[in-house]
Structure formats: structure tokens, C-alpha cells
MMTF fields as JSON, N, C-alpha, C and O atoms, coordinates in Angstrom:
{
  "mmtfVersion": "1.0.0",
  "mmtfProducer": "UNKNOWN",
  "numBonds": 339,
  "numAtoms": 340,
  "numGroups": 85,
  "numChains": 1,
  "numModels": 1,
  "chainsPerModel": [1],
  "groupsPerChain": [85],
  "chainIdList": ["A"],
  "bondAtomList": [4, 2, 8, 6, 12, 10, 16, 14, 20, 18, 24, 22, 28, 26, 32, 30, 36, 34, 40, 38, 44, 42, 48, 46, 52, 50, 56, 54, 60, 58, 64, 62, 68, 66, 72, 70, 76, 74, 80, 78, 84, 82, 88, 86, 92, 90, 96, 94, 100, 98, 104, 102, 108, 106, 112, 110, 116, 114, 120, 118, 124, 122, 128, 126, 132, 130, 136, 134, 140, 138, 144, 142, 148, 146, 152, 150, 156, 154, 160, 158, 164, 162, 168, 166, 172, 170, 176, 174, 180, 178, 184, 182, 188, 186, 192, 190, 196, 194, 200, 198, 204, 202, 208, 206, 212, 210, 216, 214, 220, 218, 224, 222, 228, 226, 232, 230, 236, 234, 240, 238, 244, 242, 248, 246, 252, 250, 256, 254, 260, 258, 264, 262, 268, 266, 272, 270, 276, 274, 280, 278, 284, 282, 288, 286, 292, 290, 296, 294, 300, 298, 304, 302, 308, 306, 312, 310, 316, 314, 320, 318, 324, 322, 328, 326, 332, 330, 336, 334],
  "bondOrderList": [1, 1, 1, 1, 1, 1, 1, 1, 1, 1, 1, 1, 1, 1, 1, 1, 1, 1, 1, 1, 1, 1, 1, 1, 1, 1, 1, 1, 1, 1, 1, 1, 1, 1, 1, 1, 1, 1, 1, 1, 1, 1, 1, 1, 1, 1, 1, 1, 1, 1, 1, 1, 1, 1, 1, 1, 1, 1, 1, 1, 1, 1, 1, 1, 1, 1, 1, 1, 1, 1, 1, 1, 1, 1, 1, 1, 1, 1, 1, 1, 1, 1, 1, 1],
  "groupList": [{"groupName": "MET", "atomNameList": ["N", "CA", "C", "O"], "elementList": ["N", "C", "C", "O"], "formalChargeList": [0, 0, 0, 0], "bondAtomList": [1, 0, 2, 1, 3, 2], "bondOrderList": [1, 1, 2], "singleLetterCode": "M", "chemCompType": "L-PEPTIDE LINKING"}, {"groupName": "ASN", "atomNameList": ["N", "CA", "C", "O"], "elementList": ["N", "C", "C", "O"], "formalChargeList": [0, 0, 0, 0], "bondAtomList": [1, 0, 2, 1, 3, 2], "bondOrderList": [1, 1, 2], "singleLetterCode": "N", "chemCompType": "L-PEPTIDE LINKING"}, {"groupName": "ALA", "atomNameList": ["N", "CA", "C", "O"], "elementList": ["N", "C", "C", "O"], "formalChargeList": [0, 0, 0, 0], "bondAtomList": [1, 0, 2, 1, 3, 2], "bondOrderList": [1, 1, 2], "singleLetterCode": "A", "chemCompType": "L-PEPTIDE LINKING"}, {"groupName": "SER", "atomNameList": ["N", "CA", "C", "O"], "elementList": ["N", "C", "C", "O"], "formalChargeList": [0, 0, 0, 0], "bondAtomList": [1, 0, 2, 1, 3, 2], "bondOrderList": [1, 1, 2], "singleLetterCode": "S", "chemCompType": "L-PEPTIDE LINKING"}, {"groupName": "THR", "atomNameList": ["N", "CA", "C", "O"], "elementList": ["N", "C", "C", "O"], "formalChargeList": [0, 0, 0, 0], "bondAtomList": [1, 0, 2, 1, 3, 2], "bondOrderList": [1, 1, 2], "singleLetterCode": "T", "chemCompType": "L-PEPTIDE LINKING"}, {"groupName": "GLU", "atomNameList": ["N", "CA", "C", "O"], "elementList": ["N", "C", "C", "O"], "formalChargeList": [0, 0, 0, 0], "bondAtomList": [1, 0, 2, 1, 3, 2], "bondOrderList": [1, 1, 2], "singleLetterCode": "E", "chemCompType": "L-PEPTIDE LINKING"}, {"groupName": "ARG", "atomNameList": ["N", "CA", "C", "O"], "elementList": ["N", "C", "C", "O"], "formalChargeList": [0, 0, 0, 0], "bondAtomList": [1, 0, 2, 1, 3, 2], "bondOrderList": [1, 1, 2], "singleLetterCode": "R", "chemCompType": "L-PEPTIDE LINKING"}, {"groupName": "LEU", "atomNameList": ["N", "CA", "C", "O"], "elementList": ["N", "C", "C", "O"], "formalChargeList": [0, 0, 0, 0], "bondAtomList": [1, 0, 2, 1, 3, 2], "bondOrderList": [1, 1, 2], "singleLetterCode": "L", "chemCompType": "L-PEPTIDE LINKING"}, {"groupName": "ILE", "atomNameList": ["N", "CA", "C", "O"], "elementList": ["N", "C", "C", "O"], "formalChargeList": [0, 0, 0, 0], "bondAtomList": [1, 0, 2, 1, 3, 2], "bondOrderList": [1, 1, 2], "singleLetterCode": "I", "chemCompType": "L-PEPTIDE LINKING"}, {"groupName": "ASP", "atomNameList": ["N", "CA", "C", "O"], "elementList": ["N", "C", "C", "O"], "formalChargeList": [0, 0, 0, 0], "bondAtomList": [1, 0, 2, 1, 3, 2], "bondOrderList": [1, 1, 2], "singleLetterCode": "D", "chemCompType": "L-PEPTIDE LINKING"}, {"groupName": "PRO", "atomNameList": ["N", "CA", "C", "O"], "elementList": ["N", "C", "C", "O"], "formalChargeList": [0, 0, 0, 0], "bondAtomList": [1, 0, 2, 1, 3, 2], "bondOrderList": [1, 1, 2], "singleLetterCode": "P", "chemCompType": "L-PEPTIDE LINKING"}, {"groupName": "LYS", "atomNameList": ["N", "CA", "C", "O"], "elementList": ["N", "C", "C", "O"], "formalChargeList": [0, 0, 0, 0], "bondAtomList": [1, 0, 2, 1, 3, 2], "bondOrderList": [1, 1, 2], "singleLetterCode": "K", "chemCompType": "L-PEPTIDE LINKING"}, {"groupName": "PHE", "atomNameList": ["N", "CA", "C", "O"], "elementList": ["N", "C", "C", "O"], "formalChargeList": [0, 0, 0, 0], "bondAtomList": [1, 0, 2, 1, 3, 2], "bondOrderList": [1, 1, 2], "singleLetterCode": "F", "chemCompType": "L-PEPTIDE LINKING"}, {"groupName": "GLY", "atomNameList": ["N", "CA", "C", "O"], "elementList": ["N", "C", "C", "O"], "formalChargeList": [0, 0, 0, 0], "bondAtomList": [1, 0, 2, 1, 3, 2], "bondOrderList": [1, 1, 2], "singleLetterCode": "G", "chemCompType": "PEPTIDE LINKING"}, {"groupName": "TYR", "atomNameList": ["N", "CA", "C", "O"], "elementList": ["N", "C", "C", "O"], "formalChargeList": [0, 0, 0, 0], "bondAtomList": [1, 0, 2, 1, 3, 2], "bondOrderList": [1, 1, 2], "singleLetterCode": "Y", "chemCompType": "L-PEPTIDE LINKING"}, {"groupName": "GLN", "atomNameList": ["N", "CA", "C", "O"], "elementList": ["N", "C", "C", "O"], "formalChargeList": [0, 0, 0, 0], "bondAtomList": [1, 0, 2, 1, 3, 2], "bondOrderList": [1, 1, 2], "singleLetterCode": "Q", "chemCompType": "L-PEPTIDE LINKING"}, {"groupName": "TRP", "atomNameList": ["N", "CA", "C", "O"], "elementList": ["N", "C", "C", "O"], "formalChargeList": [0, 0, 0, 0], "bondAtomList": [1, 0, 2, 1, 3, 2], "bondOrderList": [1, 1, 2], "singleLetterCode": "W", "chemCompType": "L-PEPTIDE LINKING"}, {"groupName": "CYS", "atomNameList": ["N", "CA", "C", "O"], "elementList": ["N", "C", "C", "O"], "formalChargeList": [0, 0, 0, 0], "bondAtomList": [1, 0, 2, 1, 3, 2], "bondOrderList": [1, 1, 2], "singleLetterCode": "C", "chemCompType": "L-PEPTIDE LINKING"}, {"groupName": "HIS", "atomNameList": ["N", "CA", "C", "O"], "elementList": ["N", "C", "C", "O"], "formalChargeList": [0, 0, 0, 0], "bondAtomList": [1, 0, 2, 1, 3, 2], "bondOrderList": [1, 1, 2], "singleLetterCode": "H", "chemCompType": "L-PEPTIDE LINKING"}, {"groupName": "VAL", "atomNameList": ["N", "CA", "C", "O"], "elementList": ["N", "C", "C", "O"], "formalChargeList": [0, 0, 0, 0], "bondAtomList": [1, 0, 2, 1, 3, 2], "bondOrderList": [1, 1, 2], "singleLetterCode": "V", "chemCompType": "L-PEPTIDE LINKING"}],
  "groupTypeList": [0, 1, 2, 3, 4, 5, 3, 6, 7, 8, 9, 10, 10, 10, 10, 11, 9, 8, 6, 5, 3, 7, 2, 2, 9, 12, 5, 6, 7, 5, 7, 13, 9, 2, 12, 8, 6, 2, 13, 7, 6, 8, 6, 7, 13, 10, 9, 2, 9, 8, 5, 10, 2, 14, 6, 15, 16, 1, 6, 5, 12, 8, 5, 6, 2, 2, 5, 5, 11, 2, 17, 18, 12, 6, 11, 2, 5, 17, 9, 6, 19, 2, 9, 9, 6],
  "groupIdList": [1, 2, 3, 4, 5, 6, 7, 8, 9, 10, 11, 12, 13, 14, 15, 16, 17, 18, 19, 20, 21, 22, 23, 24, 25, 26, 27, 28, 29, 30, 31, 32, 33, 34, 35, 36, 37, 38, 39, 40, 41, 42, 43, 44, 45, 46, 47, 48, 49, 50, 51, 52, 53, 54, 55, 56, 57, 58, 59, 60, 61, 62, 63, 64, 65, 66, 67, 68, 69, 70, 71, 72, 73, 74, 75, 76, 77, 78, 79, 80, 81, 82, 83, 84, 85],
  "secStructList": [7, 7, 2, 2, 2, 2, 2, 2, 7, 7, 7, 7, 7, 7, 2, 2, 2, 2, 2, 2, 2, 2, 2, 2, 2, 2, 2, 2, 2, 2, 2, 2, 2, 2, 2, 2, 2, 2, 2, 2, 2, 2, 2, 2, 7, 6, 6, 1, 7, 7, 2, 2, 2, 2, 2, 2, 2, 2, 2, 2, 2, 2, 2, 2, 2, 2, 2, 2, 2, 2, 2, 2, 2, 2, 2, 2, 2, 2, 2, 2, 2, 2, 2, 2, 7],
  "xCoordList": [0.86, 0.0, 0.9, 1.78, 0.682, 1.513, 0.877, -0.24, 1.588, 1.136, -0.171, -1.018, -0.344, -1.582, -2.791, -3.875, -2.617, -3.72, -4.046, -5.214, -3.018, -3.223, -3.961, -4.792, -3.666, -4.31, -5.788, -6.548, -6.213, -7.621, -8.476, -9.703, -7.85, -8.602, -9.085, -8.364, -10.297, -10.841, -11.342, -11.676, -11.386, -11.931, -13.45, -14.066, -14.052, -15.517, -16.087, -15.442, -17.298, -17.906, -18.195, -18.355, -18.261, -18.592, -19.982, -20.851, -20.192, -21.493, -22.684, -23.748, -22.512, -23.62, -24.027, -25.218, -23.041, -23.332, -24.034, -24.953, -23.595, -24.225, -25.682, -26.57, -25.923, -27.297, -28.166, -29.311, -27.624, -28.401, -28.69, -29.787, -27.719, -27.908, -28.965, -29.838, -28.884, -29.882, -31.268, -32.261, -31.337, -32.635, -33.217, -34.419, -32.373, -32.853, -33.302, -34.317, -32.561, -32.965, -34.31, -35.177, -34.48, -35.733, -36.887, -37.983, -36.631, -37.667, -38.081, -39.267, -37.108, -37.429, -38.234, -39.172, -37.874, -38.644, -40.09, -41.027, -40.252, -41.587, -42.402, -43.593, -41.76, -42.442, -42.865, -43.982, -41.974, -42.314, -43.487, -44.39, -43.469, -44.567, -45.886, -46.928, -45.835, -47.045, -47.581, -48.794, -46.677, -47.122, -47.782, -48.811, -47.198, -47.788, -49.176, -50.124, -49.29, -50.592, -51.607, -52.788, -51.154, -52.062, -52.553, -53.728, -51.654, -52.064, -53.066, -54.034, -52.846, -53.812, -55.146, -56.207, -55.097, -56.322, -57.116, -58.337, -56.43, -57.11, -57.7, -58.839, -56.931, -57.386, -58.552, -59.481, -58.508, -59.51, -60.686, -61.736, -60.506, -61.593, -61.352, -60.56, -62.036, -61.777, -62.173, -61.626, -63.118, -63.587, -62.977, -63.277, -62.131, -61.571, -60.442, -59.757, -60.271, -59.153, -57.945, -57.9, -56.979, -55.846, -54.747, -53.841, -54.799, -53.722, -53.529, -52.387, -54.584, -54.358, -53.737, -52.862, -54.196, -53.634, -52.18, -51.358, -51.857, -50.477, -49.586, -48.485, -50.046, -49.254, -49.044, -47.955, -50.076, -49.94, -48.93, -48.062, -49.044, -48.103, -46.677, -45.765, -46.491, -45.167, -44.616, -43.445, -45.448, -45.018, -44.568, -43.508, -45.391, -45.065, -43.787, -42.975, -43.614, -42.405, -41.167, -40.169, -41.231, -40.092, -39.802, -38.641, -40.857, -40.662, -40.005, -39.088, -40.476, -39.867, -38.407, -37.556, -38.115, -36.73, -35.85, -34.719, -36.352, -35.584, -35.359, -34.268, -36.382, -36.245, -35.21, -34.386, -35.257, -34.291, -32.871, -31.939, -32.707, -31.377, -30.87, -29.709, -31.736, -31.339, -30.956, -30.002, -31.691, -31.396, -30.016, -29.242, -29.703, -28.399, -27.28, -26.224, -27.52, -26.502, -26.294, -25.159, -27.4, -27.269, -26.497, -25.628, -26.811, -26.109, -24.632, -23.782, -24.322, -22.921, -22.201, -21.052, -22.855, -22.249, -22.033, -20.982, -23.0, -22.847, -21.712, -20.931, -21.619, -20.54, -19.184, -18.213, -19.118, -17.864, -17.441, -16.266, -18.394, -18.087, -17.614, -16.667, -18.276, -17.873, -16.474, -15.699, -16.142, -14.811, -13.733, -12.587, -14.108, -13.14, -12.805, -11.822, -13.606, -13.384, -12.266, -11.957],
  "yCoordList": [-1.178, 0.0, 1.234, 1.362, 2.136, 3.338, 4.452, 4.307, 5.549, 6.644, 7.27, 7.634, 7.4, 8.031, 7.134, 7.627, 5.828, 4.898, 4.884, 4.899, 4.857, 4.806, 6.043, 5.943, 7.2, 8.429, 8.479, 9.219, 7.704, 7.724, 6.749, 6.855, 5.806, 4.818, 5.434, 6.189, 5.105, 5.568, 4.361, 3.327, 4.504, 3.437, 3.456, 4.521, 2.285, 2.249, 2.617, 2.411, 3.161, 3.483, 2.209, 1.134, 2.336, 1.164, 0.627, 1.385, -0.677, -1.271, -0.562, -0.463, -0.07, 0.625, 1.857, 2.114, 2.625, 3.814, 3.444, 4.137, 2.345, 1.898, 1.522, 1.905, 0.77, 0.371, 1.597, 1.661, 2.561, 3.772, 4.561, 5.094, 4.633, 5.352, 4.667, 5.328, 3.353, 2.609, 2.739, 2.869, 2.703, 2.857, 4.239, 4.368, 5.279, 6.633, 6.743, 7.379, 6.13, 6.144, 5.454, 5.955, 4.299, 3.567, 4.39, 4.407, 5.069, 5.912, 7.032, 7.339, 7.646, 8.703, 8.148, 8.792, 6.956, 6.335, 6.074, 6.345, 5.551, 5.272, 6.559, 6.584, 7.614, 8.894, 9.455, 9.95, 9.378, 9.828, 9.049, 9.622, 7.745, 6.897, 7.304, 7.343, 7.603, 8.021, 9.341, 9.522, 10.271, 11.542, 11.328, 11.936, 10.474, 10.192, 9.584, 9.997, 8.618, 7.981, 8.978, 8.93, 9.865, 10.876, 11.816, 12.183, 12.204, 13.058, 12.368, 12.985, 11.098, 10.342, 10.217, 10.31, 10.01, 9.903, 11.206, 11.179, 12.342, 13.643, 13.807, 14.251, 13.451, 13.622, 12.701, 13.111, 11.449, 10.456, 10.336, 9.8, 10.832, 10.746, 9.666, 8.75, 9.775, 8.885, 7.427, 6.533, 7.175, 5.804, 5.12, 3.956, 5.821, 5.265, 4.281, 4.374, 3.343, 2.406, 3.103, 3.306, 3.465, 4.231, 3.349, 3.867, 2.041, 1.169, 1.233, 1.349, 1.163, 1.286, 2.634, 2.696, 3.714, 5.04, 5.11, 5.737, 4.477, 4.46, 3.695, 4.148, 2.548, 1.774, 2.57, 2.541, 3.28, 4.106, 5.227, 5.475, 5.899, 6.969, 6.423, 7.043, 5.266, 4.667, 4.318, 4.574, 3.735, 3.422, 4.684, 4.707, 5.743, 6.998, 7.617, 8.167, 7.53, 8.064, 7.344, 7.981, 6.026, 5.232, 5.531, 5.637, 5.666, 5.99, 7.358, 7.516, 8.359, 9.704, 9.656, 10.286, 8.911, 8.812, 8.162, 8.598, 7.133, 6.471, 7.412, 7.439, 8.184, 9.142, 10.214, 10.583, 10.707, 11.73, 11.175, 11.854, 9.946, 9.339, 9.166, 9.457, 8.692, 8.527, 9.866, 9.944, 10.915, 12.259, 12.705, 13.262, 12.469, 12.841, 12.067, 12.627, 10.756, 9.965, 10.478, 10.573, 10.814, 11.351, 12.661, 12.886, 13.528, 14.809, 14.589, 15.243, 13.685, 13.397, 12.87, 13.238, 12.019, 11.487, 12.607, 12.663, 13.492, 14.628, 15.537, 16.016, 15.774, 16.609, 15.951, 16.63, 14.616, 13.9, 13.988, 14.208, 13.817, 13.894, 15.312, 15.487, 16.307, 17.693, 17.965, 18.692, 17.391, 17.579, 16.905, 17.354, 15.81, 15.069, 15.776, 15.438, 16.735, 17.436, 18.398, 19.061],
  "zCoordList": [0.0, 0.0, 0.0, 0.852, -0.951, -0.984, -0.153, 0.345, -0.011, 0.862, 0.38, 1.196, -0.95, -1.438, -1.203, -0.893, -1.346, -1.078, 0.406, 0.795, 1.221, 2.668, 3.168, 4.071, 2.595, 3.066, 2.697, 3.321, 1.692, 1.28, 2.075, 2.065, 2.76, 3.522, 4.826, 5.479, 5.187, 6.464, 7.242, 6.664, 8.522, 9.35, 9.23, 9.289, 9.063, 9.024, 10.384, 11.412, 10.388, 11.679, 12.469, 11.89, 13.777, 14.6, 14.251, 13.818, 14.437, 14.1, 14.738, 14.127, 15.96, 16.626, 15.814, 15.637, 15.318, 14.517, 13.217, 12.781, 12.598, 11.354, 11.61, 10.849, 12.684, 13.02, 13.284, 12.835, 14.009, 14.312, 13.035, 12.865, 12.15, 10.891, 10.026, 9.462, 9.925, 9.149, 9.764, 9.048, 11.083, 11.755, 11.476, 11.246, 11.493, 11.205, 9.755, 9.471, 8.831, 7.419, 7.231, 6.515, 7.878, 7.772, 8.338, 7.778, 9.452, 10.057, 9.102, 8.986, 8.418, 7.447, 6.277, 5.807, 5.806, 4.724, 5.147, 4.397, 6.343, 6.862, 7.009, 6.7, 7.477, 7.641, 6.284, 6.135, 5.298, 3.947, 3.383, 2.774, 3.587, 3.134, 3.801, 3.148, 5.093, 5.812, 5.264, 5.159, 4.911, 4.331, 2.972, 2.677, 2.152, 0.827, 0.993, 0.325, 1.868, 2.094, 2.675, 2.331, 3.54, 4.102, 3.007, 2.978, 2.109, 0.992, 0.095, -0.35, -0.173, -0.982, -0.246, -0.864, 1.051, 1.856, 1.766, 1.613, 1.86, 1.749, 0.357, 0.212, -0.666, -2.046, -2.393, -3.089, -1.906, -2.312, -1.347, -1.703, -0.138, 0.834, 1.862, 1.641, 2.986, 4.121, 3.891, 4.536, 2.98, 2.787, 1.569, 1.301, 0.832, -0.402, -0.108, 0.911, -1.026, -0.955, -1.581, -2.794, -0.76, -1.284, -1.87, -2.522, -1.658, -2.129, -3.654, -4.098, -4.471, -5.921, -6.301, -7.164, -5.65, -5.927, -5.483, -6.151, -4.37, -3.881, -4.855, -5.168, -5.334, -6.304, -7.589, -8.161, -8.05, -9.249, -9.007, -9.843, -7.871, -7.541, -7.533, -8.082, -6.911, -6.808, -8.193, -8.471, -9.064, -10.434, -11.159, -11.784, -11.068, -11.744, -11.172, -11.917, -9.871, -9.229, -9.749, -10.088, -9.809, -10.277, -11.752, -12.149, -12.561, -13.977, -14.138, -14.943, -13.368, -13.442, -13.023, -13.651, -11.967, -11.496, -12.561, -12.777, -13.221, -14.277, -15.454, -16.026, -15.822, -16.922, -16.575, -17.412, -15.347, -14.924, -14.934, -15.364, -14.463, -14.455, -15.89, -16.176, -16.79, -18.189, -18.801, -19.574, -18.465, -18.965, -18.482, -19.26, -17.216, -16.672, -17.371, -17.668, -17.637, -18.329, -19.749, -20.216, -20.446, -21.808, -21.787, -22.63, -20.825, -20.733, -20.452, -21.055, -19.551, -19.233, -20.468, -20.714, -21.245, -22.47, -23.48, -24.119, -23.635, -24.546, -24.095, -24.918, -22.792, -22.261, -22.509, -22.842, -22.346, -22.559, -24.019, -24.312, -24.942, -26.369, -26.717, -27.484, -26.152, -26.412, -25.867, -26.49, -24.713, -24.132, -24.964, -24.991, -25.651, -26.459, -27.772, -28.431, -28.14, -29.421, -29.349, -30.339]
}
């Protein structure tokens, strides 16, 4: 191992810190999910079945995220080609 490689290595956090971080991330995901479901409940009404609307929202969210990622990759490729000129 040379000096430049050694300087880039860091000690991983202790397992307790990793568990706490993952637990906090999971809590944020759960909270976000609860907000989405609450918004659908308000939009559709108290007696509506929100599960189909939630699945549709989730599908659309994933599709938008994939489109945005593809757009970023295309832009990066265009920028790379322009830099090569």
C-alpha cells in the first residue's frame, strides 16, 4: 500500500453507529410513506381504498426517477463527447 492509497482509507464506523444510521434512514422512509398515504387519503376521501392510488403513484415516481437518471446519463455522455473534441 503506498502513501496516497493509505491516506484515502478511512476506518468504518462502529457497528452501533451503522445500526443507528440505518434505523434513522428507515424511520425517514416510513415517515415519507405516511405523508404520501395521508395526501392520498385527503385527495380520495376517508372511505376510499388508497392502495391502488399508492401503487400508481409509486409506479409513476419510479418511472420519473428512471427518466431523470437517463437524462443525466445522456447529458454526461454529450458533455464527454464535447470535451473530447
